[in-house]
HTML snippet that shows the backbone in 3Dmol.js (N, CA, C, O; Angstrom):
<script src="https://3Dmol.org/build/3Dmol-min.js"></script>
<div id="view" style="width:600px;height:400px;position:relative"></div>
<script>
const pdb = `
ATOM      1  N   MET A   1     -37.174  10.743   3.513  1.00  0.00           N
ATOM      2  CA  MET A   1     -37.773   9.867   2.529  1.00  0.00           C
ATOM      3  C   MET A   1     -36.918   8.620   2.406  1.00  0.00           C
ATOM      4  O   MET A   1     -35.695   8.716   2.296  1.00  0.00           O
ATOM      5  N   GLY A   2     -37.540   7.454   2.424  1.00  0.00           N
ATOM      6  CA  GLY A   2     -36.822   6.189   2.380  1.00  0.00           C
ATOM      7  C   GLY A   2     -36.520   5.739   0.964  1.00  0.00           C
ATOM      8  O   GLY A   2     -36.857   6.400  -0.018  1.00  0.00           O
ATOM      9  N   ILE A   3     -35.882   4.606   0.901  1.00  0.00           N
ATOM     10  CA  ILE A   3     -35.543   4.012  -0.385  1.00  0.00           C
ATOM     11  C   ILE A   3     -36.714   3.145  -0.838  1.00  0.00           C
ATOM     12  O   ILE A   3     -37.249   2.370  -0.045  1.00  0.00           O
ATOM     13  N   LEU A   4     -37.109   3.262  -2.073  1.00  0.00           N
ATOM     14  CA  LEU A   4     -38.181   2.452  -2.639  1.00  0.00           C
ATOM     15  C   LEU A   4     -37.587   1.220  -3.308  1.00  0.00           C
ATOM     16  O   LEU A   4     -36.456   1.261  -3.792  1.00  0.00           O
ATOM     17  N   TYR A   5     -38.338   0.132  -3.339  1.00  0.00           N
ATOM     18  CA  TYR A   5     -37.855  -1.069  -4.004  1.00  0.00           C
ATOM     19  C   TYR A   5     -37.527  -0.810  -5.465  1.00  0.00           C
ATOM     20  O   TYR A   5     -36.614  -1.427  -6.013  1.00  0.00           O
ATOM     21  N   SER A   6     -38.254   0.087  -6.095  1.00  0.00           N
ATOM     22  CA  SER A   6     -37.988   0.379  -7.503  1.00  0.00           C
ATOM     23  C   SER A   6     -36.659   1.111  -7.694  1.00  0.00           C
ATOM     24  O   SER A   6     -36.150   1.192  -8.812  1.00  0.00           O
ATOM     25  N   ASP A   7     -36.099   1.643  -6.607  1.00  0.00           N
ATOM     26  CA  ASP A   7     -34.814   2.337  -6.672  1.00  0.00           C
ATOM     27  C   ASP A   7     -33.633   1.395  -6.450  1.00  0.00           C
ATOM     28  O   ASP A   7     -32.483   1.832  -6.484  1.00  0.00           O
ATOM     29  N   LEU A   8     -33.904   0.104  -6.223  1.00  0.00           N
ATOM     30  CA  LEU A   8     -32.849  -0.848  -5.899  1.00  0.00           C
ATOM     31  C   LEU A   8     -32.522  -1.739  -7.080  1.00  0.00           C
ATOM     32  O   LEU A   8     -33.406  -2.167  -7.822  1.00  0.00           O
ATOM     33  N   LEU A   9     -31.236  -2.011  -7.241  1.00  0.00           N
ATOM     34  CA  LEU A   9     -30.758  -2.895  -8.297  1.00  0.00           C
ATOM     35  C   LEU A   9     -30.071  -4.093  -7.657  1.00  0.00           C
ATOM     36  O   LEU A   9     -29.479  -3.976  -6.585  1.00  0.00           O
ATOM     37  N   THR A  10     -30.151  -5.237  -8.311  1.00  0.00           N
ATOM     38  CA  THR A  10     -29.430  -6.409  -7.840  1.00  0.00           C
ATOM     39  C   THR A  10     -28.001  -6.360  -8.387  1.00  0.00           C
ATOM     40  O   THR A  10     -27.677  -5.543  -9.249  1.00  0.00           O
ATOM     41  N   VAL A  11     -27.166  -7.243  -7.871  1.00  0.00           N
ATOM     42  CA  VAL A  11     -25.795  -7.354  -8.382  1.00  0.00           C
ATOM     43  C   VAL A  11     -25.832  -7.700  -9.871  1.00  0.00           C
ATOM     44  O   VAL A  11     -25.023  -7.195 -10.649  1.00  0.00           O
ATOM     45  N   GLY A  12     -26.771  -8.560 -10.263  1.00  0.00           N
ATOM     46  CA  GLY A  12     -26.915  -8.922 -11.675  1.00  0.00           C
ATOM     47  C   GLY A  12     -27.308  -7.745 -12.548  1.00  0.00           C
ATOM     48  O   GLY A  12     -26.819  -7.607 -13.669  1.00  0.00           O
ATOM     49  N   ASP A  13     -28.199  -6.889 -12.033  1.00  0.00           N
ATOM     50  CA  ASP A  13     -28.602  -5.696 -12.784  1.00  0.00           C
ATOM     51  C   ASP A  13     -27.396  -4.793 -13.050  1.00  0.00           C
ATOM     52  O   ASP A  13     -27.208  -4.303 -14.163  1.00  0.00           O
ATOM     53  N   VAL A  14     -26.590  -4.584 -12.020  1.00  0.00           N
ATOM     54  CA  VAL A  14     -25.418  -3.716 -12.161  1.00  0.00           C
ATOM     55  C   VAL A  14     -24.395  -4.356 -13.094  1.00  0.00           C
ATOM     56  O   VAL A  14     -23.757  -3.658 -13.881  1.00  0.00           O
ATOM     57  N   ALA A  15     -24.233  -5.665 -13.015  1.00  0.00           N
ATOM     58  CA  ALA A  15     -23.306  -6.362 -13.911  1.00  0.00           C
ATOM     59  C   ALA A  15     -23.716  -6.173 -15.373  1.00  0.00           C
ATOM     60  O   ALA A  15     -22.870  -5.939 -16.236  1.00  0.00           O
ATOM     61  N   ARG A  16     -25.015  -6.276 -15.643  1.00  0.00           N
ATOM     62  CA  ARG A  16     -25.483  -6.054 -17.022  1.00  0.00           C
ATOM     63  C   ARG A  16     -25.284  -4.596 -17.443  1.00  0.00           C
ATOM     64  O   ARG A  16     -24.951  -4.314 -18.594  1.00  0.00           O
ATOM     65  N   GLN A  17     -25.492  -3.674 -16.500  1.00  0.00           N
ATOM     66  CA  GLN A  17     -25.323  -2.248 -16.803  1.00  0.00           C
ATOM     67  C   GLN A  17     -23.889  -1.929 -17.214  1.00  0.00           C
ATOM     68  O   GLN A  17     -23.662  -1.117 -18.110  1.00  0.00           O
ATOM     69  N   PHE A  18     -22.918  -2.575 -16.553  1.00  0.00           N
ATOM     70  CA  PHE A  18     -21.510  -2.296 -16.826  1.00  0.00           C
ATOM     71  C   PHE A  18     -20.857  -3.363 -17.697  1.00  0.00           C
ATOM     72  O   PHE A  18     -19.645  -3.340 -17.911  1.00  0.00           O
ATOM     73  N   ASN A  19     -21.669  -4.304 -18.201  1.00  0.00           N
ATOM     74  CA  ASN A  19     -21.171  -5.354 -19.085  1.00  0.00           C
ATOM     75  C   ASN A  19     -19.994  -6.099 -18.457  1.00  0.00           C
ATOM     76  O   ASN A  19     -18.924  -6.222 -19.053  1.00  0.00           O
ATOM     77  N   CYS A  20     -20.219  -6.590 -17.242  1.00  0.00           N
ATOM     78  CA  CYS A  20     -19.192  -7.340 -16.531  1.00  0.00           C
ATOM     79  C   CYS A  20     -19.866  -8.484 -15.782  1.00  0.00           C
ATOM     80  O   CYS A  20     -21.075  -8.678 -15.906  1.00  0.00           O
ATOM     81  N   THR A  21     -19.102  -9.236 -15.014  1.00  0.00           N
ATOM     82  CA  THR A  21     -19.655 -10.360 -14.272  1.00  0.00           C
ATOM     83  C   THR A  21     -20.172  -9.914 -12.906  1.00  0.00           C
ATOM     84  O   THR A  21     -19.800  -8.856 -12.396  1.00  0.00           O
ATOM     85  N   GLU A  22     -21.039 -10.748 -12.325  1.00  0.00           N
ATOM     86  CA  GLU A  22     -21.524 -10.475 -10.974  1.00  0.00           C
ATOM     87  C   GLU A  22     -20.372 -10.529  -9.973  1.00  0.00           C
ATOM     88  O   GLU A  22     -20.360  -9.779  -8.997  1.00  0.00           O
ATOM     89  N   GLN A  23     -19.419 -11.401 -10.208  1.00  0.00           N
ATOM     90  CA  GLN A  23     -18.249 -11.511  -9.336  1.00  0.00           C
ATOM     91  C   GLN A  23     -17.461 -10.198  -9.334  1.00  0.00           C
ATOM     92  O   GLN A  23     -16.948  -9.788  -8.292  1.00  0.00           O
ATOM     93  N   CYS A  24     -17.363  -9.558 -10.455  1.00  0.00           N
ATOM     94  CA  CYS A  24     -16.679  -8.264 -10.562  1.00  0.00           C
ATOM     95  C   CYS A  24     -17.396  -7.217  -9.707  1.00  0.00           C
ATOM     96  O   CYS A  24     -16.756  -6.462  -8.975  1.00  0.00           O
ATOM     97  N   VAL A  25     -18.719  -7.178  -9.805  1.00  0.00           N
ATOM     98  CA  VAL A  25     -19.508  -6.209  -9.025  1.00  0.00           C
ATOM     99  C   VAL A  25     -19.344  -6.485  -7.534  1.00  0.00           C
ATOM    100  O   VAL A  25     -19.187  -5.552  -6.746  1.00  0.00           O
ATOM    101  N   ARG A  26     -19.380  -7.757  -7.140  1.00  0.00           N
ATOM    102  CA  ARG A  26     -19.177  -8.096  -5.722  1.00  0.00           C
ATOM    103  C   ARG A  26     -17.795  -7.670  -5.244  1.00  0.00           C
ATOM    104  O   ARG A  26     -17.631  -7.272  -4.090  1.00  0.00           O
ATOM    105  N   GLY A  27     -16.810  -7.752  -6.118  1.00  0.00           N
ATOM    106  CA  GLY A  27     -15.468  -7.287  -5.774  1.00  0.00           C
ATOM    107  C   GLY A  27     -15.449  -5.784  -5.515  1.00  0.00           C
ATOM    108  O   GLY A  27     -14.794  -5.326  -4.579  1.00  0.00           O
ATOM    109  N   TRP A  28     -16.161  -5.015  -6.336  1.00  0.00           N
ATOM    110  CA  TRP A  28     -16.241  -3.562  -6.119  1.00  0.00           C
ATOM    111  C   TRP A  28     -16.887  -3.267  -4.774  1.00  0.00           C
ATOM    112  O   TRP A  28     -16.465  -2.366  -4.050  1.00  0.00           O
ATOM    113  N   ILE A  29     -17.928  -4.049  -4.451  1.00  0.00           N
ATOM    114  CA  ILE A  29     -18.609  -3.858  -3.170  1.00  0.00           C
ATOM    115  C   ILE A  29     -17.674  -4.214  -2.023  1.00  0.00           C
ATOM    116  O   ILE A  29     -17.559  -3.458  -1.058  1.00  0.00           O
ATOM    117  N   ASP A  30     -17.010  -5.352  -2.120  1.00  0.00           N
ATOM    118  CA  ASP A  30     -16.093  -5.803  -1.059  1.00  0.00           C
ATOM    119  C   ASP A  30     -14.950  -4.822  -0.837  1.00  0.00           C
ATOM    120  O   ASP A  30     -14.501  -4.633   0.293  1.00  0.00           O
ATOM    121  N   ARG A  31     -14.478  -4.199  -1.915  1.00  0.00           N
ATOM    122  CA  ARG A  31     -13.362  -3.243  -1.801  1.00  0.00           C
ATOM    123  C   ARG A  31     -13.830  -1.847  -1.406  1.00  0.00           C
ATOM    124  O   ARG A  31     -13.010  -0.950  -1.213  1.00  0.00           O
ATOM    125  N   GLY A  32     -15.141  -1.658  -1.286  1.00  0.00           N
ATOM    126  CA  GLY A  32     -15.669  -0.370  -0.873  1.00  0.00           C
ATOM    127  C   GLY A  32     -15.766   0.648  -1.991  1.00  0.00           C
ATOM    128  O   GLY A  32     -15.892   1.845  -1.729  1.00  0.00           O
ATOM    129  N   LEU A  33     -15.709   0.192  -3.235  1.00  0.00           N
ATOM    130  CA  LEU A  33     -15.789   1.110  -4.367  1.00  0.00           C
ATOM    131  C   LEU A  33     -17.234   1.420  -4.754  1.00  0.00           C
ATOM    132  O   LEU A  33     -17.525   2.489  -5.292  1.00  0.00           O
ATOM    133  N   LEU A  34     -18.130   0.485  -4.478  1.00  0.00           N
ATOM    134  CA  LEU A  34     -19.541   0.638  -4.815  1.00  0.00           C
ATOM    135  C   LEU A  34     -20.356   0.396  -3.554  1.00  0.00           C
ATOM    136  O   LEU A  34     -20.260  -0.665  -2.937  1.00  0.00           O
ATOM    137  N   ARG A  35     -21.146   1.369  -3.179  1.00  0.00           N
ATOM    138  CA  ARG A  35     -21.966   1.272  -1.971  1.00  0.00           C
ATOM    139  C   ARG A  35     -23.126   0.314  -2.217  1.00  0.00           C
ATOM    140  O   ARG A  35     -23.801   0.391  -3.244  1.00  0.00           O
ATOM    141  N   ALA A  36     -23.351  -0.587  -1.266  1.00  0.00           N
ATOM    142  CA  ALA A  36     -24.448  -1.545  -1.367  1.00  0.00           C
ATOM    143  C   ALA A  36     -24.988  -1.821   0.023  1.00  0.00           C
ATOM    144  O   ALA A  36     -24.328  -1.567   1.031  1.00  0.00           O
ATOM    145  N   HIS A  37     -26.195  -2.343   0.053  1.00  0.00           N
ATOM    146  CA  HIS A  37     -26.840  -2.720   1.306  1.00  0.00           C
ATOM    147  C   HIS A  37     -27.100  -4.212   1.257  1.00  0.00           C
ATOM    148  O   HIS A  37     -27.488  -4.749   0.219  1.00  0.00           O
ATOM    149  N   LYS A  38     -26.889  -4.872   2.367  1.00  0.00           N
ATOM    150  CA  LYS A  38     -27.088  -6.310   2.403  1.00  0.00           C
ATOM    151  C   LYS A  38     -28.480  -6.619   2.949  1.00  0.00           C
ATOM    152  O   LYS A  38     -28.862  -6.147   4.019  1.00  0.00           O
ATOM    153  N   ILE A  39     -29.218  -7.409   2.203  1.00  0.00           N
ATOM    154  CA  ILE A  39     -30.535  -7.875   2.631  1.00  0.00           C
ATOM    155  C   ILE A  39     -30.459  -9.400   2.613  1.00  0.00           C
ATOM    156  O   ILE A  39     -30.441 -10.019   1.549  1.00  0.00           O
ATOM    157  N   GLY A  40     -30.415  -9.988   3.787  1.00  0.00           N
ATOM    158  CA  GLY A  40     -30.223 -11.434   3.862  1.00  0.00           C
ATOM    159  C   GLY A  40     -28.835 -11.775   3.362  1.00  0.00           C
ATOM    160  O   GLY A  40     -27.838 -11.263   3.871  1.00  0.00           O
ATOM    161  N   ARG A  41     -28.773 -12.642   2.364  1.00  0.00           N
ATOM    162  CA  ARG A  41     -27.481 -13.017   1.774  1.00  0.00           C
ATOM    163  C   ARG A  41     -27.122 -12.162   0.570  1.00  0.00           C
ATOM    164  O   ARG A  41     -25.994 -12.221   0.079  1.00  0.00           O
ATOM    165  N   ASP A  42     -28.062 -11.375   0.094  1.00  0.00           N
ATOM    166  CA  ASP A  42     -27.880 -10.644  -1.155  1.00  0.00           C
ATOM    167  C   ASP A  42     -27.543  -9.175  -0.923  1.00  0.00           C
ATOM    168  O   ASP A  42     -27.906  -8.592   0.098  1.00  0.00           O
ATOM    169  N   HIS A  43     -26.851  -8.599  -1.877  1.00  0.00           N
ATOM    170  CA  HIS A  43     -26.578  -7.167  -1.874  1.00  0.00           C
ATOM    171  C   HIS A  43     -27.537  -6.482  -2.836  1.00  0.00           C
ATOM    172  O   HIS A  43     -27.868  -7.027  -3.890  1.00  0.00           O
ATOM    173  N   VAL A  44     -27.977  -5.294  -2.471  1.00  0.00           N
ATOM    174  CA  VAL A  44     -28.748  -4.450  -3.383  1.00  0.00           C
ATOM    175  C   VAL A  44     -28.051  -3.099  -3.462  1.00  0.00           C
ATOM    176  O   VAL A  44     -27.451  -2.635  -2.492  1.00  0.00           O
ATOM    177  N   ILE A  45     -28.139  -2.487  -4.615  1.00  0.00           N
ATOM    178  CA  ILE A  45     -27.455  -1.223  -4.877  1.00  0.00           C
ATOM    179  C   ILE A  45     -28.507  -0.186  -5.230  1.00  0.00           C
ATOM    180  O   ILE A  45     -29.397  -0.442  -6.041  1.00  0.00           O
ATOM    181  N   ASN A  46     -28.402   0.977  -4.624  1.00  0.00           N
ATOM    182  CA  ASN A  46     -29.304   2.078  -4.949  1.00  0.00           C
ATOM    183  C   ASN A  46     -29.022   2.488  -6.397  1.00  0.00           C
ATOM    184  O   ASN A  46     -27.864   2.609  -6.797  1.00  0.00           O
ATOM    185  N   ALA A  47     -30.071   2.700  -7.172  1.00  0.00           N
ATOM    186  CA  ALA A  47     -29.917   3.048  -8.589  1.00  0.00           C
ATOM    187  C   ALA A  47     -29.093   4.324  -8.765  1.00  0.00           C
ATOM    188  O   ALA A  47     -28.339   4.446  -9.730  1.00  0.00           O
ATOM    189  N   ARG A  48     -29.233   5.276  -7.836  1.00  0.00           N
ATOM    190  CA  ARG A  48     -28.451   6.515  -7.931  1.00  0.00           C
ATOM    191  C   ARG A  48     -26.959   6.247  -7.739  1.00  0.00           C
ATOM    192  O   ARG A  48     -26.125   6.840  -8.424  1.00  0.00           O
ATOM    193  N   ASP A  49     -26.625   5.351  -6.806  1.00  0.00           N
ATOM    194  CA  ASP A  49     -25.218   5.002  -6.588  1.00  0.00           C
ATOM    195  C   ASP A  49     -24.628   4.345  -7.829  1.00  0.00           C
ATOM    196  O   ASP A  49     -23.484   4.617  -8.195  1.00  0.00           O
ATOM    197  N   ALA A  50     -25.405   3.481  -8.479  1.00  0.00           N
ATOM    198  CA  ALA A  50     -24.927   2.825  -9.699  1.00  0.00           C
ATOM    199  C   ALA A  50     -24.777   3.831 -10.834  1.00  0.00           C
ATOM    200  O   ALA A  50     -23.873   3.704 -11.659  1.00  0.00           O
ATOM    201  N   ALA A  51     -25.657   4.831 -10.882  1.00  0.00           N
ATOM    202  CA  ALA A  51     -25.621   5.819 -11.962  1.00  0.00           C
ATOM    203  C   ALA A  51     -24.374   6.701 -11.885  1.00  0.00           C
ATOM    204  O   ALA A  51     -23.840   7.114 -12.914  1.00  0.00           O
ATOM    205  N   VAL A  52     -23.914   6.987 -10.679  1.00  0.00           N
ATOM    206  CA  VAL A  52     -22.749   7.869 -10.539  1.00  0.00           C
ATOM    207  C   VAL A  52     -21.452   7.093 -10.383  1.00  0.00           C
ATOM    208  O   VAL A  52     -20.381   7.693 -10.299  1.00  0.00           O
ATOM    209  N   PHE A  53     -21.532   5.757 -10.343  1.00  0.00           N
ATOM    210  CA  PHE A  53     -20.338   4.925 -10.176  1.00  0.00           C
ATOM    211  C   PHE A  53     -19.449   5.032 -11.404  1.00  0.00           C
ATOM    212  O   PHE A  53     -19.922   4.967 -12.539  1.00  0.00           O
ATOM    213  N   GLU A  54     -18.168   5.195 -11.164  1.00  0.00           N
ATOM    214  CA  GLU A  54     -17.197   5.219 -12.250  1.00  0.00           C
ATOM    215  C   GLU A  54     -16.386   3.936 -12.185  1.00  0.00           C
ATOM    216  O   GLU A  54     -15.944   3.522 -11.114  1.00  0.00           O
ATOM    217  N   LEU A  55     -16.198   3.318 -13.326  1.00  0.00           N
ATOM    218  CA  LEU A  55     -15.421   2.089 -13.357  1.00  0.00           C
ATOM    219  C   LEU A  55     -14.042   2.349 -12.766  1.00  0.00           C
ATOM    220  O   LEU A  55     -13.420   3.366 -13.072  1.00  0.00           O
ATOM    221  N   PRO A  56     -13.558   1.440 -11.922  1.00  0.00           N
ATOM    222  CA  PRO A  56     -12.239   1.648 -11.316  1.00  0.00           C
ATOM    223  C   PRO A  56     -11.136   1.582 -12.364  1.00  0.00           C
ATOM    224  O   PRO A  56     -11.193   0.804 -13.315  1.00  0.00           O
ATOM    225  N   ARG A  57     -10.158   2.406 -12.160  1.00  0.00           N
ATOM    226  CA  ARG A  57      -8.975   2.386 -13.029  1.00  0.00           C
ATOM    227  C   ARG A  57      -7.888   1.606 -12.319  1.00  0.00           C
ATOM    228  O   ARG A  57      -7.976   1.345 -11.119  1.00  0.00           O
ATOM    229  N   ARG A  58      -6.886   1.245 -13.053  1.00  0.00           N
ATOM    230  CA  ARG A  58      -5.770   0.554 -12.411  1.00  0.00           C
ATOM    231  C   ARG A  58      -5.079   1.506 -11.454  1.00  0.00           C
ATOM    232  O   ARG A  58      -5.023   2.713 -11.689  1.00  0.00           O
ATOM    233  N   GLY A  59      -4.562   0.956 -10.388  1.00  0.00           N
ATOM    234  CA  GLY A  59      -3.912   1.778  -9.380  1.00  0.00           C
ATOM    235  C   GLY A  59      -4.644   1.653  -8.057  1.00  0.00           C
ATOM    236  O   GLY A  59      -5.441   0.735  -7.858  1.00  0.00           O
ATOM    237  N   ALA A  60      -4.376   2.556  -7.182  1.00  0.00           N
ATOM    238  CA  ALA A  60      -4.968   2.502  -5.845  1.00  0.00           C
ATOM    239  C   ALA A  60      -6.469   2.805  -5.900  1.00  0.00           C
ATOM    240  O   ALA A  60      -6.875   3.816  -6.473  1.00  0.00           O
ATOM    241  N   PRO A  61      -7.291   1.935  -5.309  1.00  0.00           N
ATOM    242  CA  PRO A  61      -8.733   2.196  -5.312  1.00  0.00           C
ATOM    243  C   PRO A  61      -9.102   3.305  -4.345  1.00  0.00           C
ATOM    244  O   PRO A  61      -8.447   3.510  -3.323  1.00  0.00           O
ATOM    245  N   ARG A  62     -10.181   4.025  -4.698  1.00  0.00           N
ATOM    246  CA  ARG A  62     -10.706   5.070  -3.806  1.00  0.00           C
ATOM    247  C   ARG A  62     -11.965   4.518  -3.166  1.00  0.00           C
ATOM    248  O   ARG A  62     -12.847   4.020  -3.865  1.00  0.00           O
ATOM    249  N   LYS A  63     -12.059   4.598  -1.869  1.00  0.00           N
ATOM    250  CA  LYS A  63     -13.227   4.100  -1.166  1.00  0.00           C
ATOM    251  C   LYS A  63     -14.295   5.177  -1.094  1.00  0.00           C
ATOM    252  O   LYS A  63     -14.001   6.373  -1.101  1.00  0.00           O
ATOM    253  N   VAL A  64     -15.548   4.725  -1.024  1.00  0.00           N
ATOM    254  CA  VAL A  64     -16.661   5.639  -0.829  1.00  0.00           C
ATOM    255  C   VAL A  64     -17.005   5.657   0.652  1.00  0.00           C
ATOM    256  O   VAL A  64     -16.758   4.687   1.369  1.00  0.00           O
ATOM    257  N   LYS A  65     -17.576   6.766   1.103  1.00  0.00           N
ATOM    258  CA  LYS A  65     -17.990   6.857   2.490  1.00  0.00           C
ATOM    259  C   LYS A  65     -19.354   6.203   2.628  1.00  0.00           C
ATOM    260  O   LYS A  65     -20.257   6.464   1.833  1.00  0.00           O
ATOM    261  N   ASN A  66     -19.501   5.364   3.625  1.00  0.00           N
ATOM    262  CA  ASN A  66     -20.795   4.735   3.910  1.00  0.00           C
ATOM    263  C   ASN A  66     -21.536   5.591   4.912  1.00  0.00           C
ATOM    264  O   ASN A  66     -20.970   6.013   5.921  1.00  0.00           O
ATOM    265  N   ASP A  67     -22.795   5.847   4.635  1.00  0.00           N
ATOM    266  CA  ASP A  67     -23.618   6.658   5.522  1.00  0.00           C
ATOM    267  C   ASP A  67     -24.291   5.832   6.601  1.00  0.00           C
ATOM    268  O   ASP A  67     -25.106   6.351   7.364  1.00  0.00           O
ATOM    269  N   GLU A  68     -23.955   4.541   6.674  1.00  0.00           N
ATOM    270  CA  GLU A  68     -24.634   3.642   7.612  1.00  0.00           C
ATOM    271  C   GLU A  68     -24.130   3.856   9.011  1.00  0.00           C
ATOM    272  O   GLU A  68     -24.585   3.189   9.940  1.00  0.00           O
TER     273      GLU A  68
END
`;
const viewer = $3Dmol.createViewer("view");
viewer.addModel(pdb, "pdb");
viewer.setStyle({}, {cartoon: {color: "spectrum"}});
viewer.zoomTo();
viewer.render();
</script>
């Protein structure tokens, strides 16, 4: 079963969910803390990945495994 458009969130959606900036969310993606898929120039995040995401704590970041 594939991913539905209704299951995808934008960087802005995730930023509002975690009450932070879009730049912060892009940093999590760049550091491998939050799994995202790139469509054109934009990143989209699966709603399930955002739901289980835990805000990073100070210290060494833990990377997520990409299934791609």
